[in-house]
N, C-alpha and C positions, 0 to 999 in steps of 0.2 A: 504494500500500500504506500503510495506516494503522498506525503503531506503537502497540501497546497499552502503556500505562504501568501499572506495578504500584504498589500502595500499601504504604507502610511500616507495619508493625504491630509495636509493642513488646510483648514478653511481660512479665509481672509481674517475673520474675527479672532481665530486662535493665533494666527501670526501676529496680529496687532497686539493682542494681550501679551504674548511672549516678548515682543519688542518693547512694550511699555514696562514690563517687569524688569527686563535687562537694563533699560535706560534708568529706571528708578534706582536700582542698586549700584549702577555705575556712577551715578551722580552722588548718591549718598555715601558710598565707600571711597569715592575718588579713585577707583580701580575697577578693572573688568574681571578680576580673578574670581569673584563670587559668581558673577554671571556665567562665566565659563563652567564653573562647577554645577550651577543650576542646569545649564544646557546639557551637560553630560548626564545629570540625573534624569532629565526629561527623556533623553534618548534611551537610557537604560530601562526606564519605566515602559516606554513604548515597545522596546524589544520584548519585554515580558508579555505585553498585551498581544503582540503578534503570535507568540507561542500559545498563550492561554487567554484568548479574547473574552471568555465568559467568567474569568476569575475576579474581576473587579466588582465594585458595589453597584447593584442595580438602582436605577433612579425610578421616579414615577412614570417617566416616559418609557414606552415599550422597548425601544432598541438602544437606549442611551445608558451608558455606564460611567462610573467615576473611578479613576485610578488615582490613589493617593501617592504623592511624591513629597515627602516631609509635610509641610503645611500647605502645599499646593494640591489642587484637585484638577486632574486632567479629564476633561469631559469629552467622551468620544462615542461614536456609534459604529456598529459593525455591519458590513455587507458581505456578500460571498467573496468578493475580490479585494475589498479595501477596508481600511480602518480610518474613519474620518475623525480627526481631532477637531472638535467643535469649539472648545474654549479652554483656557487655563484660568483657574480662579484661586486667589489666595484666601484660604479658609479663615484667616484672621480678620477678614473684613466683616462688615455688618451682614448677617444672614439674609436680611431683607433684599440685599443687592445681588443675591445668588442668581446667576443667569438662567437656570432651568427650574 
């Protein structure tokens, strides 16, 4: 049996969220080293999602799941061929602002 691998597809809102997170920490820390660590963490989390797409937390929406990466939640949906990263949310924010 051949295991089919899914491809990671970033939505524009997820890319914008990731960019704003990195910009915030670059400005706050006056260095990009923490942003590089976060980027690596996001990549490692998504590699786990590729292997085990159903292992993350289910949301109220039928096909949307939440993968925890420290205090960030990576919101994604799964299709037959792709994993769509919908957004990245810092869970330290006000829960009323949660995107889903």
